[in-house]
C-alpha positions as CSV (number, residue, x, y, z in Angstrom):
1,X,-91.5,49.7,-20.3
2,X,-92.6,48.2,-17.0
3,X,-96.1,46.5,-17.1
4,X,-98.2,46.5,-14.0
5,X,-101.8,45.5,-13.6
6,X,-104.0,43.9,-10.9
7,X,-105.4,40.4,-11.8
8,X,-109.0,41.6,-11.4
9,X,-108.4,43.8,-14.5
10,X,-107.3,40.8,-16.7
11,X,-109.8,38.6,-18.6
12,X,-110.1,35.0,-17.5
13,X,-110.6,32.6,-20.5
14,X,-112.6,29.3,-20.1
15,X,-111.0,26.3,-21.8
16,X,-113.6,24.8,-24.1
17,X,-112.5,21.2,-25.0
18,X,-114.0,17.8,-24.9
19,X,-111.1,16.5,-22.7
20,X,-111.3,19.4,-20.1
21,X,-113.8,20.3,-17.5
22,X,-114.1,23.4,-15.4
23,X,-110.7,24.9,-16.5
24,X,-109.9,28.6,-17.1
25,X,-106.6,30.4,-17.9
26,X,-105.7,34.0,-17.2
27,X,-102.7,35.2,-19.2
28,X,-100.9,37.5,-16.8
29,X,-97.8,38.3,-18.8
30,X,-97.2,37.5,-22.5
31,X,-96.4,38.8,-25.9
32,X,-98.9,41.7,-25.6
33,X,-97.0,42.9,-22.5
34,X,-93.6,42.7,-24.3
35,X,-92.4,39.4,-22.7
36,X,-89.5,38.0,-24.8
37,X,-88.5,34.9,-22.8
38,X,-91.4,33.6,-20.6
39,X,-95.1,33.8,-20.3
40,X,-96.9,33.7,-17.0
41,X,-100.5,32.4,-16.6
42,X,-102.9,31.5,-13.8
43,X,-104.8,28.2,-14.3
44,X,-108.0,27.5,-12.3
45,X,-109.7,24.2,-12.1
46,X,-113.1,23.9,-10.5
47,X,-113.9,21.2,-7.9
48,X,-114.2,17.9,-9.9
49,X,-112.6,19.5,-13.0
50,X,-109.5,18.5,-15.0
51,X,-107.2,19.9,-17.7
52,X,-106.6,18.1,-21.0
53,X,-104.2,15.1,-20.9
54,X,-101.6,16.3,-23.3
55,X,-97.9,16.8,-24.1
56,X,-95.9,19.4,-25.9
57,X,-92.3,20.2,-27.0
58,X,-91.6,22.8,-24.2
59,X,-91.1,22.6,-20.5
60,X,-93.2,24.4,-18.0
61,X,-93.1,25.3,-14.3
62,X,-96.0,25.3,-12.0
63,X,-96.7,26.6,-8.4
64,X,-99.8,25.5,-6.6
65,X,-101.4,28.6,-5.0
66,X,-104.5,27.0,-3.7
67,X,-106.3,23.6,-3.4
68,X,-105.3,20.0,-4.0
69,X,-105.5,17.3,-6.5
70,X,-103.3,15.1,-8.8
71,X,-100.9,15.6,-11.6
72,X,-101.7,12.6,-13.9
73,X,-98.7,11.3,-15.8
74,X,-97.8,8.2,-17.8
75,X,-96.4,6.8,-14.6
76,X,-99.5,7.4,-12.5
77,X,-100.9,10.2,-10.3
78,X,-98.8,12.5,-8.2
79,X,-100.6,14.2,-5.3
80,X,-100.3,18.0,-5.4
81,X,-101.4,20.7,-2.9
82,X,-100.9,24.3,-2.0
83,X,-97.3,25.3,-1.9
84,X,-96.0,22.5,-4.2
85,X,-93.6,23.4,-7.1
86,X,-93.8,21.2,-10.2
87,X,-91.4,21.1,-13.2
88,X,-92.8,19.3,-16.3
89,X,-90.2,18.4,-18.9
90,X,-90.8,18.6,-22.6
91,X,-92.9,15.8,-24.2
92,X,-94.3,14.4,-20.9
93,X,-98.0,13.5,-20.9
94,X,-99.7,15.4,-18.1
95,X,-103.0,16.8,-16.8
96,X,-104.2,18.3,-13.5
97,X,-107.2,16.8,-11.7
98,X,-108.9,18.7,-8.9
99,X,-109.9,16.1,-6.3
100,X,-110.2,18.6,-3.4
101,X,-113.2,20.5,-2.0
102,X,-112.2,23.9,-3.4
103,X,-110.8,25.4,-6.6
104,X,-107.3,24.2,-7.6
105,X,-105.3,27.3,-8.6
106,X,-101.8,27.4,-10.0
107,X,-99.2,29.6,-11.7
108,X,-97.9,28.3,-15.0
109,X,-94.8,29.6,-16.6
110,X,-94.0,28.6,-20.2
111,X,-91.3,29.7,-22.7
112,X,-92.3,32.5,-25.1
113,X,-90.4,31.0,-28.1
114,X,-92.9,28.2,-28.9
C-alpha cells in the first residue's frame, strides 16, 4: 500500500543527549509505514547546535536541504552547505555542527535492517 503524508502531520522528536544540542529528527518513512529496505528521516540542527559524535555499523546517506556547517570526522571538519550530498560509510566517527546563521536541515537515509 502506498503511504502519503505531508511533513506537517508527522511528529518531530527532540534528541535529548548530553553530547547533542538543538537537534531534532522527524521519521518520514520507516517500519510503521511498511519500509523494508530503507528509512528516511529529516534532521534539524538549530543555530549553534550539534549532533552526537558517534559511529555505527551501517552506512547512511545525507542531503543538505538548508543551512551550512561542518561534518566533524576523525580526519577533521568538512564544510557542508545546502545542496551537498554526503555518504558516511559504516564505522566512521561523525557529527554535524551548525555554524551558520540559520537552521541546518538534512535528509538522512539509513538501512532498515539494523
